[in-house]
C-alpha positions in Angstrom: 88.9 100.6 74.4 86.2 103.0 75.6 88.6 106.0 75.6 90.1 105.1 72.2 86.5 104.7 70.8 85.6 108.2 71.9 88.7 109.7 70.4 88.2 107.8 67.2 84.6 108.9 66.9 85.6 112.5 67.5 88.2 112.4 64.7 85.8 110.7 62.4 83.0 113.2 63.0 85.3 116.1 62.7 86.4 114.9 59.3 82.8 114.4 58.2 81.4 117.8 59.5 84.3 120.1 59.4 83.6 121.4 62.9 86.8 122.9 64.5 88.7 120.6 66.7 88.4 122.7 69.8 84.7 122.5 69.5 84.8 118.8 68.9 86.9 118.4 72.1 84.4 120.3 74.1 81.7 118.1 72.7 83.8 114.9 73.4 84.3 116.1 77.1 80.5 116.6 77.5 79.7 113.4 75.8 81.9 111.4 78.2 80.9 113.7 81.1 84.6 114.4 81.8 84.9 117.8 83.3 88.7 117.6 83.9 89.2 117.0 80.2 87.2 120.2 79.5 89.5 122.1 81.8 92.6 120.6 80.3 91.4 121.5 76.8 90.5 125.1 77.7 93.9 125.6 79.3 95.9 124.0 76.4 94.0 126.2 73.9 94.6 129.3 75.9 98.3 128.5 76.1 98.6 128.1 72.4 96.8 131.4 71.7 98.5 133.7 74.1 95.9 133.3 77.0 92.8 133.7 74.7 90.2 131.0 75.1 87.5 129.8 72.8 83.9 129.8 74.2 82.9 127.0 71.8 84.8 124.5 74.0 82.5 125.1 77.0 79.5 125.5 74.8 80.1 122.1 73.2 80.6 120.5 76.6 77.3 122.1 77.9 75.1 121.0 75.1 76.5 117.4 75.0 76.5 116.7 78.8 72.9 115.9 79.4 72.7 113.3 76.6 76.1 112.1 77.8 74.5 111.0 81.0 71.3 109.7 79.5 73.2 107.9 76.6 75.3 105.8 78.9 72.3 104.6 80.9 70.3 104.0 77.6 73.3 101.9 76.4 73.2 99.8 79.7 69.5 99.1 79.1 70.2 98.1 75.5 73.0 95.8 76.4 70.7 94.2 79.0 68.1 93.5 76.4 70.5 92.3 73.7 72.1 89.8 76.0 68.9 88.9 77.8 70.4 89.7 81.2 68.7 88.2 84.3 69.8 90.3 87.2 69.3 87.5 89.8 71.4 85.0 87.8 74.1 87.6 87.5 74.1 88.2 91.2 74.3 84.5 92.0 77.1 84.0 89.5 79.0 86.9 91.0 78.7 85.5 94.5 79.8 82.0 93.3 82.8 83.6 91.6 83.7 85.5 94.8 83.4 82.5 97.0 85.8 80.6 94.6 88.2 83.4 94.3 90.6 85.5 96.3 88.1 87.9 97.7 86.9 87.6 101.3 87.8 85.5 104.3 86.3 82.2 105.4 86.0 81.1 109.1 86.6 77.4 109.0 87.0 74.5 111.5 89.8 71.9 110.6 90.7 68.6 112.2 94.4 67.9 112.2 95.0 64.6 110.5 98.3 65.1 108.7 101.0 63.0 110.6 103.7 65.4 109.0 102.5 68.2 111.4 101.9 66.3 114.6 103.9 68.1 117.3 104.5 71.1 115.1 103.7 74.6 116.3 101.4 77.1 114.6 104.5 79.1 113.8 105.9 76.1 111.9 102.7 75.9 110.0 103.2 79.5 108.7 106.8 78.7 107.7 105.7 75.5 105.9 102.8 77.4 104.2 104.7 80.5 103.1 102.6 82.9 101.3 99.3 81.4 102.4 97.0 83.8 104.3 95.5 82.3 107.4 95.3 83.0 111.1 94.6 80.2 113.7 92.2 81.6 116.4 91.5 78.7 118.8 92.5 75.1 119.3 90.2 72.4 120.6 92.4 69.7 122.2 91.3 66.1 121.3 92.6 64.6 124.6 90.9 67.1 127.0 88.1 68.6 124.9 89.4 72.0 126.2 89.5 75.2 124.1 92.5 77.5 124.2 93.6 80.7 122.5 96.1 79.8 119.7 99.6 81.0 120.2 102.7 80.9 117.9 104.3 78.1 120.0 101.0 76.0 120.4 101.8 72.5 119.2 99.1 70.5 117.3 98.4 66.8 117.8 96.4 64.2 116.1 92.6 64.9 116.2 93.0 68.5 117.5 90.6 70.9 115.9 91.5 74.5 115.0 89.3 77.5 114.2 91.0 79.5 111.5 90.3 82.6 109.4 91.6 81.8 105.9 91.6 83.8 102.7 89.2 82.3 100.2 91.9 81.6 97.6 94.0 79.7 100.2 91.3 77.8 101.9 91.6 74.5 100.0 95.4 74.4 100.4 95.3 75.1 104.2 92.4 72.6 104.8 94.2 69.8 102.8 97.6 70.4 104.5 96.2 70.3 108.0 93.8 67.4 107.5 90.2 68.0 106.7 87.5 70.6 107.2 84.7 69.7 109.7 81.3 71.0 110.3 81.5 73.1 113.5 79.9 76.5 113.9 81.3 79.3 115.9 78.4 78.8 118.3 79.8 75.4 119.1 83.3 76.8 119.8 81.7 79.4 122.1 79.6 76.7 123.9 82.8 74.7 124.6 84.5 77.6 126.4 82.3 80.4 127.5 85.4 82.4 128.9 86.3 83.2 125.3 84.5 85.9 123.3 84.9 87.4 119.9 84.4 91.2 119.4 84.7 93.7 116.7 86.8 96.8 117.8 87.4 100.0 115.9 90.9 101.4 115.6 90.7 105.1 116.5 94.0 105.7 118.2 96.2 107.6 115.9 99.5 106.2 117.3 98.5 102.7 115.7 98.0 104.1 112.2 100.4 102.5 109.7 102.1 100.1 112.1 102.1 96.3 111.4 100.2 93.9 113.7 103.5 92.1 114.7 104.7 95.2 116.3 102.1 95.1 119.1 102.4 91.3 119.9 98.8 91.2 121.0 99.0 87.4 122.0 101.7 87.9 124.5 100.8 91.4 125.7 97.0 90.9 126.1 96.4 87.2 125.6 94.2 87.6 122.6 94.3 86.8 118.9 93.3 89.2 116.1 92.1 87.1 113.2 90.4 89.5 110.7 90.4 93.1 109.7 87.6 94.9 107.9 88.6 97.9 105.9 86.1 99.8 103.9 83.7 96.8 103.9 86.4 94.3 102.7 87.3 91.4 105.0 91.0 90.7 105.2 93.2 88.2 107.0 95.1 89.7 109.9 98.6 88.6 108.9 101.5 89.7 111.1 102.8 92.1 108.5 99.4 93.7 108.0 99.6 97.5 108.5 96.7 98.8 110.6 95.0 102.1 109.8 92.6 104.3 111.7 89.1 103.3 110.8 89.8 99.6 110.5 87.6 97.2 112.3 89.3 94.2 113.8 88.1 90.9 115.2 89.5 90.1 118.6 89.3 86.7 120.3 90.1 86.3 124.0 88.8 86.5 127.5 86.3 89.3 128.4 88.9 91.0 130.5 91.6 90.8 127.9 89.3 92.1 125.1 88.5 95.1 127.3 92.2 95.8 127.6 92.7 95.7 123.8 89.6 97.9 123.5 91.3 100.6 125.5 94.5 100.2 123.6 92.9 100.5 120.1 90.5 103.3 121.1 87.2 101.9 119.8 85.6 105.3 120.1 83.1 105.8 117.2 82.8 109.5 117.9 86.4 110.1 117.0 85.8 108.8 113.5 83.0 111.4 113.0 85.5 114.2 112.8 87.0 114.2 109.3 90.8 114.5 108.8 90.8 117.6 106.5 94.6 118.3 106.7 95.6 115.3 104.6 92.9 116.1 102.1 94.2 119.7 101.6 97.8 118.6 101.6 96.9 116.1 98.9 95.0 118.8 96.9 98.0 121.2 97.1 100.5 118.5 96.1 98.2 117.4 93.3 97.9 121.0 91.9 101.7 121.2 91.9 102.0 117.9 90.2 99.3 118.8 87.7 101.1 122.0 86.7 104.3 120.3 85.9 104.8 120.1 82.0 106.1 117.0 80.3 106.7 116.5 76.6 105.4 113.8 74.4 107.0 112.9 71.0 105.3 114.7 68.2 103.5 117.4 70.2 104.3 121.1 69.7 104.2 121.9 73.4 104.3 120.0 76.7 101.1 118.6 78.3 100.1 118.6 81.9 98.0 116.3 84.2 96.0 119.4 85.1 93.9 120.3 88.2 92.1 117.0 88.2 94.8 114.5 87.0 97.4 115.8 89.5 95.3 115.4 92.6 94.0 112.0 91.3 97.6 110.6 91.0 98.6 112.1 94.4 95.5 110.6 96.0 96.5 107.1 94.8 100.0 107.6 96.0 98.8 108.8 99.5 96.4 105.9 99.8 99.3 103.5 99.2 102.1 105.2 101.1 100.3 107.6 103.5 100.1 105.1 106.4 103.8 104.5 106.4 104.4 108.1 107.3 101.6 108.1 109.9 99.3 110.1 107.7 95.7 109.5 108.8 93.6 109.5 105.6 90.4 108.2 107.0 87.4 110.4 106.1 83.8 109.6 107.0 81.5 108.6 104.1 79.3 111.6 104.6 82.3 114.1 104.6 83.6 112.3 101.5 80.4 112.6 99.7 79.9 116.2 100.7 83.3 117.3 99.4 82.7 115.5 96.1 79.2 116.9 95.6 80.2 120.5 96.5 83.2 120.3 94.2 81.2 119.0 91.2 78.4 121.6 91.9 81.0 124.5 92.0 82.6 123.3 88.8 79.4 122.9 86.9 78.2 126.3 88.2 81.3 127.9 86.7 80.8 126.0 83.4 77.2 127.2 83.4 78.1 130.8 84.0 80.7 130.7 81.3 78.4 128.9 78.7 75.0 130.0 79.7 74.8 133.3 78.0 75.1 131.7 74.5 73.5 128.3 75.3 70.0 128.8 73.9 71.1 130.8 70.8 73.7 128.2 70.0 71.2 125.3 70.3 68.5 127.1 68.4 70.3 129.1 65.8 73.9 128.3 65.5 73.7 124.5 64.8 74.0 123.4 68.4 71.4 120.7 67.8 74.0 119.1 65.6 76.5 119.2 68.4 73.9 117.4 70.6 73.6 114.6 68.0 77.4 114.3 67.6 77.8 114.1 71.3 75.2 111.4 71.6 77.1 109.3 69.0 80.4 109.8 70.8 78.7 108.6 74.0 76.8 105.6 72.8 78.9 103.9 70.1 82.0 103.3 72.2 80.0 102.2 75.2 78.1 99.6 73.1 81.2 98.4 71.4 83.1 98.0 74.7 80.1 96.5 76.4 79.6 94.0 73.5 83.3 93.0 73.7 83.2 92.8 77.4 80.2 90.5 77.6 80.7 88.4 74.4 84.4 87.9 74.4 85.6 88.6 77.9 82.5 87.0 79.5 82.3 89.7 82.2 79.6 89.7 84.8 76.9 92.3 83.7 77.0 94.1 87.1 80.8 94.4 86.9 80.7 95.4 83.2 78.2 98.3 83.9 80.5 99.7 86.5 83.5 99.3 84.3 81.7 101.2 81.4 80.6 103.9 83.8 84.2 104.3 85.0 85.5 104.4 81.4 83.1 107.4 80.9 84.0 108.9 84.3 80.2 109.1 84.8 79.1 109.1 88.5 75.3 109.2 87.5 75.7 106.1 85.4 77.4 104.4 88.4 74.5 105.4 90.6 72.1 103.8 88.1 74.3 100.6 87.9 74.5 100.3 91.7 70.8 100.7 92.1 70.1 98.1 89.4 72.7 95.6 90.7 71.9 95.9 94.4 75.5 95.0 95.3 79.0 96.6 95.2 80.2 95.0 91.9 79.5 98.0 89.8 81.5 100.2 92.2 84.4 97.9 92.2 84.5 97.9 88.4 84.2 101.6 88.4 87.0 102.2 90.9 89.3 99.8 89.1 89.3 101.5 85.8 88.6 105.1 86.8 92.1 106.4 87.6 93.5 105.1 84.2 90.6 106.4 82.2 90.7 109.8 83.9 94.3 110.1 83.1 93.8 109.1 79.5 90.8 111.5 79.1 92.7 114.4 80.3 95.7 113.6 78.1 93.5 112.9 75.1 91.8 116.2 75.3 95.1 118.1 75.3 96.6 116.0 72.5 93.6 116.6 70.2 94.0 120.4 70.7 97.8 120.2 70.1 97.7 117.9 67.2 95.1 120.0 65.4 
């Protein structure tokens, strides 16, 4: 909706003002702060005109960009005022929604009361509860009050208690099937058997990357259980088919000696993660450039379109994140290195745009009607954001923090995301941004090319 609104506003304002389409596409790219769209439009125009470009595309982008950033943030503030948003209430509602949903892992104590599973093993439980995500960590025997590490063959009896890591969405089913949840904190489990410890260990050994948990058989090899995996700040259940990656943090439960053995096996050396894996990044960029240069035809267009130098690497990055681990490709990059690459990249791009458009920037704004371009860019920015924001809040009932991230992603606008994150104080805007960003980036790049071609 946000992308379509921007394109619709561009076509409407072009019809009302008579400004050439290539200039309007430059204004559109600046208004939605989409630099890849600008590059795609420039390349398409040059291809249509024998390699000759149009400086008005970059000029339109340059004059519309500043209010493109400010307009989105202003629209956020206006939506907050119109809907009378209370940030604390939105945060509380978001946390309640997450607790009730699929997101996150709960550590629960359950007493076995279901006669149908008396004498059944934990492996049997996983077969009976196919598709439910849970890992039993420890078992407290009712007859002896002794705690033991859970194994696949461990049989459960009446009154036994288990400590399990369960996906939030499966918690109610697992608790009901076994018996009933009981109030028993982790400290109580640790007090019952001081020989067992729970540790967070980092995976830094490259040989483990991409391999499923079941391959290593930690229970029989080391005498420990791995119950949870933390990846990029998200807590996940350590199911047998879960593919481990370098940079993951796992929760290991076992004796002190056994945990030390697992630590040596996994690596757990933070300094190794401080060295960025640059080879996969540049392989991805190279493959992305190749993909972005491949032309493909759309019905009704006079010439093929391309994903471009931004769309191609974006698609390859998504594919590498999904399939890279299967081919032992270590894609972990430190947060600081990631941010550095992004900031340098955007600075170099904006510097090139500034060099290309700077010579005529002031004369265009002061004498050639550039002030009108600024106003048109502001309308292209604000109107779609307000319409999409109103629909998202009024009809879709989206949480305001999530909605601001979604809107920032629809405008491919990192400064707006930074503002939304600071206002929310949680990761909801980032999740909304990341969810819609790939699709909207793809659509923005294609829309810029199609507008040039159809004109």
